[in-house]
PASEBA-1860 file (N, C-alpha, C; in nm, 3 decimals):
! residues 96
1> MAKIPHYV> 1.945/-4.141/-1.697/1.894/-4.021/-1.758/1.790/-4.056/-1.864 ~ 1.676/-3.992/-1.860/1.571/-4.017/-1.958/1.580/-3.915/-2.071 ~ 1.558/-3.961/-2.191/1.560/-3.872/-2.307/1.431/-3.790/-2.312 ~ 1.444/-3.665/-2.347/1.327/-3.578/-2.356/1.245/-3.617/-2.478 ~ 1.113/-3.629/-2.463/1.027/-3.670/-2.575/1.042/-3.579/-2.697 ~ 1.033/-3.640/-2.815/1.050/-3.564/-2.939/0.949/-3.450/-2.952 ~ 0.826/-3.470/-2.906/0.725/-3.365/-2.919/0.758/-3.244/-2.833 ~ 0.828/-3.266/-2.721/0.870/-3.154/-2.636/0.983/-3.078/-2.703
9> RKAATALV> 1.081/-3.151/-2.758/1.193/-3.086/-2.827/1.143/-3.002/-2.943 ~ 1.049/-3.057/-3.019/0.995/-2.985/-3.135/0.924/-2.857/-3.091 ~ 0.841/-2.866/-2.990/0.767/-2.749/-2.943/0.861/-2.644/-2.885 ~ 0.966/-2.689/-2.815/1.058/-2.597/-2.749/1.139/-2.513/-2.847 ~ 1.147/-2.554/-2.973/1.222/-2.473/-3.070/1.163/-2.333/-3.083 ~ 1.035/-2.318/-3.052/0.971/-2.186/-3.058/1.026/-2.091/-2.952 ~ 1.094/-2.145/-2.851/1.145/-2.063/-2.741/1.291/-2.022/-2.759 ~ 1.360/-2.077/-2.858/1.503/-2.051/-2.874/1.532/-1.904/-2.902
17> DGAALCRQ> 1.448/-1.838/-2.977/1.474/-1.698/-3.014/1.431/-1.599/-2.907 ~ 1.401/-1.647/-2.786/1.370/-1.558/-2.676/1.223/-1.538/-2.645 ~ 1.135/-1.608/-2.716/0.992/-1.598/-2.684/0.968/-1.650/-2.543 ~ 0.871/-1.596/-2.477/0.835/-1.641/-2.343/0.722/-1.743/-2.352 ~ 0.730/-1.845/-2.269/0.623/-1.943/-2.253/0.535/-1.893/-2.140 ~ 0.410/-1.867/-2.169/0.318/-1.815/-2.069/0.211/-1.919/-2.040 ~ 0.154/-1.912/-1.920/0.048/-2.005/-1.886/-0.059/-1.934/-1.803 ~ -0.180/-1.987/-1.814/-0.290/-1.939/-1.731/-0.375/-2.058/-1.691
25> TSRTAQGR> -0.438/-2.047/-1.576/-0.519/-2.159/-1.528/-0.638/-2.181/-1.621 ~ -0.678/-2.306/-1.631/-0.789/-2.341/-1.719/-0.848/-2.476/-1.676 ~ -0.979/-2.486/-1.685/-1.048/-2.612/-1.656/-1.093/-2.683/-1.783 ~ -1.045/-2.637/-1.897/-1.081/-2.698/-2.025/-1.007/-2.830/-2.044 ~ -1.039/-2.901/-2.151/-0.968/-3.025/-2.183/-0.820/-2.997/-2.205 ~ -0.789/-2.888/-2.273/-0.648/-2.851/-2.294/-0.581/-2.820/-2.160 ~ -0.653/-2.755/-2.072/-0.600/-2.723/-1.940/-0.570/-2.849/-1.859 ~ -0.657/-2.949/-1.870/-0.632/-3.075/-1.799/-0.505/-3.142/-1.851
33> KGGGYVYF> -0.483/-3.136/-1.983/-0.359/-3.192/-2.040/-0.236/-3.117/-1.989 ~ -0.253/-2.989/-1.961/-0.144/-2.906/-1.915/-0.133/-2.897/-1.764 ~ -0.198/-2.987/-1.692/-0.189/-2.987/-1.546/-0.265/-2.872/-1.483 ~ -0.373/-2.829/-1.547/-0.453/-2.718/-1.495/-0.420/-2.584/-1.560 ~ -0.336/-2.588/-1.663/-0.295/-2.465/-1.732/-0.305/-2.482/-1.883 ~ -0.331/-2.372/-1.951/-0.312/-2.365/-2.095/-0.186/-2.280/-2.116 ~ -0.114/-2.310/-2.222/0.013/-2.244/-2.249/0.006/-2.171/-2.382 ~ 0.080/-2.060/-2.391/0.088/-1.983/-2.515/0.219/-1.907/-2.517
41> LSPGGTPF> 0.255/-1.855/-2.634/0.379/-1.782/-2.650/0.355/-1.632/-2.644 ~ 0.454/-1.562/-2.594/0.451/-1.416/-2.594/0.584/-1.369/-2.651 ~ 0.581/-1.277/-2.743/0.464/-1.205/-2.793/0.383/-1.289/-2.892 ~ 0.264/-1.246/-2.916/0.179/-1.304/-3.018/0.063/-1.387/-2.971 ~ 0.073/-1.454/-2.856/-0.037/-1.535/-2.807/-0.057/-1.666/-2.878 ~ 0.043/-1.712/-2.953/0.031/-1.839/-3.025/0.016/-1.954/-2.926 ~ -0.085/-2.038/-2.942/-0.103/-2.152/-2.851/0.021/-2.242/-2.852 ~ 0.052/-2.299/-2.737/0.166/-2.389/-2.720/0.110/-2.521/-2.669
49> PPTSGRYL> 0.159/-2.634/-2.720/0.105/-2.764/-2.677/0.109/-2.781/-2.525 ~ -0.006/-2.810/-2.464/-0.012/-2.816/-2.317/0.076/-2.924/-2.254 ~ 0.085/-3.039/-2.315/0.170/-3.143/-2.257/0.317/-3.106/-2.264 ~ 0.356/-3.036/-2.369/0.495/-2.991/-2.383/0.526/-2.880/-2.283 ~ 0.433/-2.786/-2.268/0.453/-2.679/-2.170/0.466/-2.734/-2.030 ~ 0.379/-2.826/-1.997/0.383/-2.888/-1.863/0.516/-2.959/-1.841 ~ 0.561/-3.034/-1.941/0.686/-3.107/-1.930/0.804/-3.011/-1.908 ~ 0.809/-2.904/-1.986/0.919/-2.807/-1.973/0.924/-2.747/-1.833
57> VEHSLVSP> 0.808/-2.712/-1.779/0.803/-2.652/-1.645/0.839/-2.755/-1.539 ~ 0.777/-2.873/-1.545/0.799/-2.975/-1.442/0.941/-3.030/-1.438 ~ 1.011/-3.023/-1.552/1.148/-3.074/-1.558/1.251/-2.961/-1.556 ~ 1.208/-2.841/-1.520/1.297/-2.725/-1.503/1.381/-2.694/-1.626 ~ 1.324/-2.716/-1.745/1.392/-2.678/-1.868/1.363/-2.533/-1.904 ~ 1.267/-2.474/-1.835/1.238/-2.332/-1.844/1.243/-2.276/-1.702 ~ 1.273/-2.149/-1.692/1.278/-2.085/-1.560/1.185/-1.965/-1.560 ~ 1.132/-1.927/-1.444/1.041/-1.813/-1.437/1.104/-1.686/-1.495
65> HGPGLLPD> 1.020/-1.611/-1.564/1.064/-1.488/-1.628/0.969/-1.376/-1.585 ~ 1.016/-1.291/-1.498/0.932/-1.181/-1.451/0.839/-1.225/-1.340 ~ 0.779/-1.128/-1.274/0.689/-1.160/-1.162/0.555/-1.215/-1.211 ~ 0.495/-1.302/-1.131/0.363/-1.353/-1.161/0.258/-1.266/-1.094 ~ 0.135/-1.292/-1.123/0.025/-1.217/-1.062/0.020/-1.243/-0.912 ~ 0.044/-1.368/-0.872/0.044/-1.406/-0.731/0.184/-1.451/-0.690 ~ 0.221/-1.431/-0.564/0.353/-1.475/-0.518/0.372/-1.626/-0.538 ~ 0.490/-1.665/-0.576/0.526/-1.806/-0.595/0.443/-1.878/-0.701
73> MPQSYQLT> 0.383/-1.803/-0.794/0.308/-1.862/-0.904/0.347/-1.793/-1.034 ~ 0.463/-1.830/-1.090/0.506/-1.766/-1.214/0.405/-1.788/-1.326 ~ 0.399/-1.692/-1.416/0.309/-1.703/-1.530/0.384/-1.708/-1.662 ~ 0.510/-1.666/-1.662/0.587/-1.671/-1.785/0.725/-1.731/-1.757 ~ 0.777/-1.798/-1.859/0.902/-1.872/-1.848/0.985/-1.852/-1.974 ~ 1.116/-1.871/-1.959/1.206/-1.876/-2.073/1.295/-1.998/-2.059 ~ 1.349/-2.044/-2.172/1.440/-2.158/-2.167/1.556/-2.128/-2.074 ~ 1.599/-2.228/-2.000/1.718/-2.210/-1.918/1.838/-2.198/-2.012
81> ADARQKME> 1.946/-2.142/-1.962/2.068/-2.126/-2.043/2.117/-2.262/-2.090 ~ 2.110/-2.363/-2.003/2.155/-2.497/-2.039/2.070/-2.556/-2.151 ~ 1.939/-2.544/-2.140/1.849/-2.596/-2.243/1.870/-2.523/-2.375 ~ 1.887/-2.391/-2.369/1.909/-2.312/-2.491/2.038/-2.356/-2.561 ~ 2.145/-2.375/-2.484/2.272/-2.416/-2.542/2.261/-2.552/-2.608 ~ 2.194/-2.645/-2.543/2.177/-2.779/-2.600/2.098/-2.773/-2.730 ~ 1.996/-2.688/-2.734/1.916/-2.677/-2.856/1.998/-2.613/-2.968 ~ 2.071/-2.507/-2.934/2.150/-2.439/-3.036/2.260/-2.529/-3.090
89> NQEGWHVD> 2.314/-2.616/-3.007/2.417/-2.710/-3.050/2.357/-2.839/-3.104 ~ 2.225/-2.848/-3.100/2.150/-2.965/-3.145/2.199/-3.092/-3.077 ~ 2.231/-3.080/-2.948/2.269/-3.197/-2.870/2.143/-3.272/-2.829 ~ 2.159/-3.398/-2.796/2.047/-3.474/-2.742/2.010/-3.421/-2.605 ~ 1.883/-3.399/-2.583/1.836/-3.352/-2.454/1.809/-3.470/-2.365 ~ 1.853/-3.460/-2.241/1.824/-3.563/-2.142/1.786/-3.497/-2.012 ~ 1.703/-3.564/-1.936/1.660/-3.515/-1.806/1.725/-3.603/-1.701 ~ 1.785/-3.541/-1.599/1.848/-3.618/-1.490/1.744/-3.689/-1.408
END
């Protein structure tokens, strides 16, 4: 099991209170860091670190929240119940 990077854990704290992690396609430098996406929080539109957003999505620490604009392409995510519980209990996060 690999430990989740500290920068991802720190960024993910913004999602504990129920904020949604949203993403949109982008060809900018930030978008390249995010695997072709820029990430932000909803509500509010606060930018979210692209490498952290990408990590959360790719490691299934967030799950799709609501329908996306296109089928099979979610645009918003929330922490999974397991990830939320680990954060609230301040347990060490690990990825299988």
